[in-house]
C-alpha positions as CSV (number, residue, x, y, z in Angstrom):
1,X,43.3,15.2,-21.3
2,X,43.7,11.8,-19.6
3,X,45.1,11.3,-16.1
4,X,46.0,8.1,-14.2
5,X,45.8,8.7,-10.5
6,X,47.2,6.4,-7.8
7,X,44.2,6.7,-5.3
8,X,40.6,5.9,-4.9
9,X,40.1,8.8,-2.4
10,X,37.3,11.1,-3.7
11,X,38.9,14.1,-2.0
12,X,42.3,13.5,-3.6
13,X,40.7,12.9,-7.0
14,X,38.6,16.1,-6.7
15,X,41.7,18.2,-5.7
16,X,43.8,16.9,-8.6
17,X,41.0,17.5,-11.2
18,X,40.4,21.0,-9.9
19,X,44.1,21.8,-10.2
20,X,44.6,20.3,-13.7
21,X,41.4,22.1,-14.9
22,X,42.6,25.4,-13.5
23,X,46.2,25.0,-14.7
24,X,45.4,24.0,-18.2
25,X,42.4,26.3,-18.4
26,X,40.0,23.5,-19.4
27,X,36.6,22.4,-18.1
28,X,36.7,19.6,-15.5
29,X,34.5,17.4,-17.8
30,X,37.3,17.5,-20.4
31,X,39.5,15.5,-18.0
32,X,39.2,11.8,-18.1
33,X,40.6,9.9,-15.2
34,X,41.6,6.3,-14.4
35,X,42.2,5.7,-10.8
36,X,43.4,2.9,-8.6
37,X,44.8,2.5,-5.1
38,X,48.4,1.4,-5.0
39,X,50.8,0.7,-2.1
40,X,53.2,3.5,-1.2
41,X,55.8,1.0,0.3
42,X,56.4,3.5,3.2
43,X,55.0,3.4,6.8
44,X,51.3,4.1,7.1
45,X,52.2,7.3,8.8
46,X,55.1,8.7,6.7
47,X,57.5,11.4,8.1
48,X,59.8,13.8,6.1
49,X,61.3,12.1,3.1
50,X,59.1,9.0,3.4
51,X,56.2,11.2,2.3
52,X,58.0,12.1,-1.0
53,X,59.2,8.5,-1.4
54,X,55.7,7.2,-0.9
55,X,54.2,9.6,-3.5
56,X,57.0,8.6,-6.0
57,X,56.4,4.9,-5.3
58,X,52.7,5.2,-5.9
59,X,53.2,6.9,-9.3
60,X,55.8,4.3,-10.3
61,X,53.4,1.5,-9.5
62,X,50.9,2.7,-12.1
63,X,51.2,0.9,-15.5
64,X,52.1,3.1,-18.4
65,X,49.4,3.5,-21.1
66,X,49.8,5.1,-24.6
67,X,46.8,7.4,-24.2
68,X,47.5,8.7,-20.7
69,X,49.0,12.2,-20.4
70,X,50.0,12.4,-16.8
71,X,50.4,10.0,-13.8
72,X,49.7,11.5,-10.4
73,X,49.8,10.5,-6.8
74,X,49.3,12.2,-3.5
75,X,50.8,11.2,-0.1
76,X,49.9,12.9,3.2
77,X,52.7,13.0,5.7
78,X,54.3,14.9,8.5
79,X,57.4,17.1,8.1
80,X,59.6,18.5,10.8
81,X,61.0,22.0,10.5
82,X,62.7,23.9,13.3
83,X,61.5,21.3,15.9
84,X,57.9,21.8,14.8
85,X,55.8,19.3,12.9
86,X,53.4,20.0,10.0
87,X,50.9,17.8,8.2
88,X,51.3,18.3,4.4
89,X,50.0,16.8,1.2
90,X,52.7,15.9,-1.3
91,X,51.8,15.4,-5.0
92,X,54.1,13.6,-7.5
93,X,53.4,13.9,-11.2
94,X,55.1,11.8,-13.9
95,X,55.0,13.5,-17.3
96,X,55.3,10.8,-19.9
97,X,56.4,13.2,-22.7
98,X,59.4,14.5,-20.8
99,X,60.0,11.3,-18.8
100,X,60.3,13.4,-15.7
101,X,58.9,13.4,-12.2
102,X,58.0,16.6,-10.3
103,X,56.7,17.3,-6.8
104,X,54.6,19.9,-5.1
105,X,53.3,20.2,-1.6
106,X,50.5,22.0,0.2
107,X,50.8,24.4,3.1
108,X,50.9,22.5,6.4
109,X,49.0,22.7,9.6
110,X,51.0,22.3,12.8
111,X,50.8,19.3,15.1
112,X,51.7,19.7,18.8
113,X,55.3,18.6,19.1
114,X,54.6,16.9,22.5
115,X,52.2,14.5,20.7
116,X,54.5,13.3,17.9
117,X,55.6,10.2,19.9
118,X,51.9,9.2,20.1
119,X,51.5,9.7,16.4
120,X,54.7,7.8,15.5
121,X,53.3,4.8,17.4
122,X,50.0,4.9,15.4
123,X,48.9,7.4,12.8
124,X,47.8,11.0,12.7
125,X,44.2,9.8,12.0
126,X,44.2,7.7,15.1
127,X,45.6,10.6,17.1
128,X,43.0,13.0,15.9
129,X,40.2,10.6,16.7
130,X,41.4,9.2,20.0
131,X,43.3,12.1,21.5
132,X,41.4,15.1,20.1
133,X,37.9,13.7,19.4
134,X,38.1,14.8,15.8
135,X,36.1,12.3,13.8
136,X,35.6,14.3,10.6
137,X,38.4,16.3,9.0
138,X,36.1,19.3,8.6
139,X,36.1,19.6,12.4
140,X,39.8,20.5,12.1
141,X,40.0,22.2,8.7
142,X,36.7,24.1,8.8
143,X,36.0,25.6,5.3
144,X,39.3,24.3,4.0
145,X,38.8,20.8,2.5
146,X,41.3,18.1,2.0
147,X,40.6,18.5,-1.7
148,X,41.7,22.1,-1.6
149,X,45.0,21.1,0.0
150,X,45.5,18.4,-2.6
151,X,44.7,21.0,-5.3
152,X,47.3,23.3,-3.8
153,X,50.0,20.6,-3.9
154,X,49.0,19.7,-7.4
155,X,49.2,23.4,-8.5
156,X,52.7,23.5,-7.0
157,X,53.8,20.4,-8.8
158,X,52.4,21.7,-12.1
159,X,54.3,25.0,-11.5
160,X,57.5,22.9,-10.8
161,X,56.9,21.1,-14.1
162,X,56.7,24.5,-15.9
163,X,59.9,25.7,-14.4
164,X,61.9,22.6,-14.7
165,X,61.1,21.5,-18.2
């Protein structure tokens, strides 16, 4: 299986490979990847629909190749629900065979609503470093890695693909 992924992030690549391996029940070494960073064409800190648009834009920026099976991107963003804000990972997969795009997202962790203005004026990463003293994501996530959140979002996108096509 060959994947083209719109990122150079090792954590995102790892999460996507884990999910594809698990979903298709193949060894990780049976997955060949091509990866490159591409522009999302949304703000550096996306909110709500911008996160999904950014993921879609990244996938669409990848050039189509005959031997690639799936095109994937992941965009982190903040979603508002009931006046509360959550950081989520959104994955978009383009399936060349069906010529369709599907999405999945991870569970989200809550961000203090009182601090959203600060984040909107910079980024969540800046907020975590400067306001909370979190310099490594493991200080926040503990045993949960960013790769596992990306894998969860990828699993959900693959499930969506199965249901929709």
